[in-house]
C-alpha angles and dihedrals in degrees: 000000000000116000114221121226086239094056119125114228122211133185117289123268101218104320095335124095118228116237126183123195132171097230103100092122118215096017123137132192090204109065089147086080085087092063091040091054093049092053087051092052090051096050099028095223101152089036090058093049091049092048093052094050119087100210106212098194125109104262094207089064097039117109098175113041124213093256091058095045097046093046095046091047097048092045093050092051091051090053094050104267100118096151116089088218088070088074091071084082103010091067087074096050108126094214095048092046091049095052088046090059099261130118112257098229110018096029118103119256121270122251123299130242092263093053089050092051094048093047091052089058093051105075115093127213090267090050090053095048091051094046094048093051087045090061090043092053092052093052094044090050088059090060113105107253090227091061108135099186133035126186116207109204116194120184133164121214135188121254107189116217123211101184140040097292115166112262092005095144135172118272114199093202093058093029094224143088105264150134119258109214122192111226123199129195132172129207122195128197089277088072096236116142107225117188118213103187147275126266113214116234138179115271092249096050117136117242097259097044110132094359097113092053091051093045094048093056094037095052091049093055094042094052089048091054098037109018093173096051123111110229120216125191111209123185141137127270094281085075097045093099138115095259094056091042089055090051091050090054094047096046094039093243123158107236119227100167135152114244126212116237122257138163096265092053089047089054096047092049095042091110092054090046092054093047089055089050092053092046092051089063089066104029103030127209120005098032113137138200125197129200142153142216141166117262137171126183116220093262098045120108091224143348121281133200109263124198122211123201112190113194132169117212125171088355094302128115113235113182116188127195130208130180106225131188090180125108101221128104117287090255092049093048095045088052089054089053091051088057089080084082087076091053088050090057090056090059093044087061087047094053104033108025097036091034094231088163090078091105093143099137115121093235129065094225092051089055091052087052088057090053090054090054091051090046091056091048091053094050088053090054088051089054089051089053094051091048089050094057111146094022132097089261099059093099099024120132124243091260094051093047092048098046097038104033110023103028096080124135118238141173114224118207119191118208131169095269104021148039105216118206106200107197123184115283090224095051105142098210101059095117093051092048089055091050096045095046092047090057096044093052 
């Protein structure tokens, strides 16, 4: 066999020298695209995005339609190729070509980076609204109809910008130029965290900007799906303000919101704080005391039940306050509030493991388009987790699922009747593939 000048030479195995050449032909490192595509067929994620987008291009001159572009982009992000530049080589990947409806060997290459970039700048505001709600409808449709309680978690996160992106403004809290997307997640009585999406906002946006528009459409859809369900709005103290409380009253939402400390709250919770200090003498750091009282700020329409958790750590008293419309004990309701940390972990996966912070397009709308692609990829991973129930992958993170379940080498062979995916005989997750695929079909 001829050794290419670009070959990589490794130490010998026995008396034979190791030579690595990138000439294997129709080989992919992402055989897991077959599972991901099946999850997409079951949910219809990319199909919903495509149907909601009004493509303004002249179809007679189009080589890559919206379905192929959206599918390829979402799948590439899911497999860890979040940069458009990756398509300079990825467009020839046999597995990605196959799941996008092209033949692995004889089929034409997928779109280039330039085509992707132009396409991401195409959707209008109306397109983005339709595409965003299309994803929301898919997720809500997966909620069990018998759900009796739904928690709506809202949480802003910082998305630092390192260029001249439109509306990337300075945020004093994060001390950087950034965007400030608003992420929304729902949790039903089955305990599954279901991400709905992230709304891109300027870096100097106040916490509640855009929230009412999101809640109004979301509540309408949730009540249509689960009319008997109690809806709870859960968020940190940035949302414990009169504006959000009025929206809760108007939309019949149960508030479970953090509340910033002030002198009146300190005075009303003094007894609980003293009890915590006395308890600390006997139990040391980590002791907690819970209490409750009624409180109304001057601008509020009426008084609300406020929970107090007084905890002493490292010798310092640290009181926390929560507005609660629930009817449990203060300790039980505060534990429900702390559950928002699990929803935050979902968005950490979104931002870090799926690289949703790659909002590097020049225009604001194009960066919102990118958030939609990343949301679609996150929804597909949620479908894989649900299909993996009862296996070791049911609670796995995005990175674990990607590296252990999807990143598998395979050789694709195209014949007149079949496309053969030849995976390694020694693949350690063969049984899991069979279980997951059976549930997705």
